N, C-alpha and C positions, 0 to 999 in steps of 0.2 A: 345267198344270192344278193350281194350288195350292189351289183352293177345296175345301171339304169337302161342298158341297151337291150338285154335279153327280154323277150316277151313284150316289148314296147314298139309302137309304131307311131310315126309322125302323121297326124291327121291334118288335112288342109285347114288353113286359117280361114276365119269367117271373111266374107267379101268386104273389102275396104278396110280390114283390120290387120295389125301386125302381130297379133297374139299367137304365140307358139303353143300348139296343142299336142301334148304327148300322151298317148293312151296308156294308162297304167296297167300293170299286170294284176290279175284278180285271182284270188283263191277263195272258194266257198267252203267253209268248214261246217259239216252237218253230221248227223248220225244219231245214235241212240242216247237218250238221256242217261247220264251216269257213266258213259263210255269214255269220257275224257276230252270233250270238246273244249272246255275252258283251258285245260292244260295245253292242248294243241295251239289254241289261239294265243296264249301267253308266250309260248315258244316262238311263234312268228313275230309277236310284238318285240321280244328280246332281240330278234334278228333284224329289226328295223322296219317291219311292216306296219302300216297303218291299219289297226284292227277295230272293227265295229261289231259289237255284240248285239244279237237279237234285232237286226235290222229287217224290217218287213221286206220281203223279196221284191215287191213292186218298186221299192226305192233304190234297189241296187244299181240300175242304169243311171239314175240321178247321181248317186255317189261316185260312179266311175266318171261321169261328165265333170263333176266338180274336181276330181283328182286330175283329169286331163288338162284343166285350166290352172293348175297350181304351179306352172312353170317348172315342172320336174320335182317339186318338193314332196309330192305324194305319188311315188312311182310304183308302189306295190301296196295293194289293198287286200286285206283279208276280212271276210264277212262271216259271222257265225249265224247260221239259220237253223232254227229248231222249232219244236212243236209249241213253244210258248207263243210263237207268232202264227199259230195254225189257221187263224182267220184269214191270213194273207197267203197261206202256203200254196194254194192252188195257182197263184200267179207266178210261182217260181219258174215254171217251164217257159211261160211267155217272156219273162225277164231274161232268161238264158238265151232264148231265140233272138231277142232284141240285141243282146250283147254280141252274139255271133255275127249278126248283120252289120254291126259297127266295127268288126274286126278286132274285138277285144280278146286277148289271150286269157282264158279262164280255165281253172281246174277245180274239180270238186273232190274234196277229201272227206271220206265217210268213216266215222269212228263207230266200231262195232264191238259187241261183247256178248258173251253167252247169257242166257236167262239167269243161271245160278249166280254168275258174277254180279250182274246188275241188281238182283234181289239182295245179295249180301251188302252191296254198297249203299243201297237205299236204307236198309235196316240199320247199318252202322251209323248213319247220320240222322236216323229217326225222322226222315222226311218222306212224304208221299210221292209217288210218281205223278207227274203233271197230268196224265191222262187216265188215272185209275178211278177218279170220281168216288163213288161209294163202294167200289169193288176192291179187289186185292191189288198188290203191286204187280203180280204176274198178269193181271187183266190189263193194266196200263201198258206194260211192256208189249203184250200181244197187239194192242191197238196201235201202238207206235210203230211196230214192225210193219204192220199192214199199211200204215200211212206212208212210210218211207221206202216201201219195197221198190218202186220204180226208180226213185232217186238213187238208191243203192246200186241198182243195175247200171245206171248211167255214170257212176262215180269213176274218176280217173285213178284214185288211190283209195283202197279200203285197208284200214288198220284194225286188227283184232286186238283189243286191249285186255282180254279176259285174264291173261297171265302176266300182264305187264304192270310194273309199278310206275309211279310218276316219272322217275328218272329214266326208265327204259323207254317210255313213250316219248319223252323229250329227245332222247338219243335217236329214235326213229325219225322224228320230225327234223332234227338237225341234219341227219344223213340225207334227207330228201330235199332240203331247202337251203343248205349252207353253201353249196358249191359256187365258186366264182364263175366258172364256165360250165353252165348246165349241159349235161350230155343229152343226146336225143332220146335215149332210153335208159332207164335204170331197172335192174332186176334184183329181186330178193329171192334167193334159193333157200328154202326152209326144209330141213329134215324133220320128220315127225313120226310118232308111233300110232298106228291105227287103233291100238287098244286105248289110247287116250283121246281119240276123236279126230275128225278131219279139221284142218285149219279153215275157219270160215272166210278168211280173207284171201284164199288161194284162187288165182286165175287158172292154173293148170295143176293137176294132181298126177303124180307118177307113182306107180306101185312097183316096189322092188321085192315083193314077197315071192316072186318066182325064183329067186336065187336062194341057195342053201344058207341057212341061218348060222352065223358064227357063234351064236349063243350056245349052240349045242357042241361046240368044240371047247373042251375044258380049258386048254391053255390060252384061248382067245377070249373067253367070256369076260374076264376082268377089264379088257381093253375096249376102246371105242373105235368107230370108223375113222377117226383122225390119225390112228396109229398106222405105221407101215405094215405091221403084221396083219391087221384086219383088212386093210385096203388091198394088200397083196392077195389074201385069201378070196376076197369078194371078186376081184377082177381076173382071177384065174379060173373062175367058174364059167362053164359053157354059156354063151350068150351075153355075158356082162359087158364086154368091150363093144360088141356089136350093138347092143341096146344103147349104150352111151353114144356111140357114133351116130346112129340113126336118129336118136332123139335130139341130139345137138343140131343135126342138119334140119330137122323139123322146126326147131326153135329159131334157126336162122331165117327160115321162110316166114314164120309168124312175126318175127321182129321186124322184117321189112314191111309187112302189112301194118303193124303197129305204128311204125314211123310215118307211113303215108297217111294214117288216120289221126295222127297227132297224139297217140297214147304214149305217155311218158313213163309209166310205171307198170311192172308186171311182177307177180309173185308166183313162183313155181314151187309147189310142195312135193317133196319126195318122201314117200312113206315106206316103212317096213313094220314089223309087228310091234317092237318096243321103241323104235326111234333111236337106237344106240349104235348099231353096227352097219347094216347094209345101206340104209338111207343116208347115214352120215357120210360114208365113203363115196356113194354116188353123188351126193350134193357137192362135196368138195371138188370132185373131178368135173362135174357139170359146170360149176361156177368158173373154174379155170378156162373151160372152153368158151363160155360166154364172154369172159374178160378178154380173151384173145381175139374175139370178134369186135372189140371196141365197145362192148356194153358194160357200163359201170355196174358191178355186181357185189352184193352183200350176202354173206352166208350166215344163216341163223339155224342153230340146232335146238329146236324147241324142247325136245324131250330127252336129250342125251344124258342129262344129269339125274333123271328119275331112276328109282330102283325098279 
């Protein structure tokens, strides 16, 4: 998003002055320690954003005011907020309310990961969790989850990095923030297998296990839901096409509400038992429907390559 017109507003000049004040776009990067906040911030920095790490939340409005008076030189600001500044953390909601009153376009990106993934990352670098104190790493993780619970619920975009490497996380950030003409709503349609767990960053979860499983058809078992053979089998089952039609209609209704509320990102998780056949086929068709409605859509098959 290299343009300076999206997400910016011209604020009135001070009385008696000729200063041009352009309100910058703001992204707040937060989430679990070890989940990839630094990588996400570095990605935005590479895209031309002015990034500030560990800024006390109370100073965010001041930073935005300074950017507004930079004559357009600081049009996009990303601020990393985490538990290192926990003594200031309670003021974050007040700061966000202040920004909303000033007409600042702001988004909250929350980086999430499973407990197992976070423990492995902290152990691999031989560093303690910032909140564990004299306890274990898992104690620090639990305390941080509790501290960030409400903020996660208010986030505009939640990214689960449990199974992502650095390059995959950067690709996700690029997909969300690179576009020159940002769409009103972006959707990620993710297929998954229930036996591997629910995606924690899903806004909506769809269960396709009511359809017969192609896994039990010997000639279809080696294929995935991206093949015509499996997709044809899935959508020839009673209720499959009707389910797709009605759920796509429901998402159109929801998308209208998201646009009115200013929500820009939605993740739809489509699950079956193993995440290889039914959920993949349904995700592909659902993504086509959303794209036809003008929603920029990315398809991710989380578990398709697993045995």
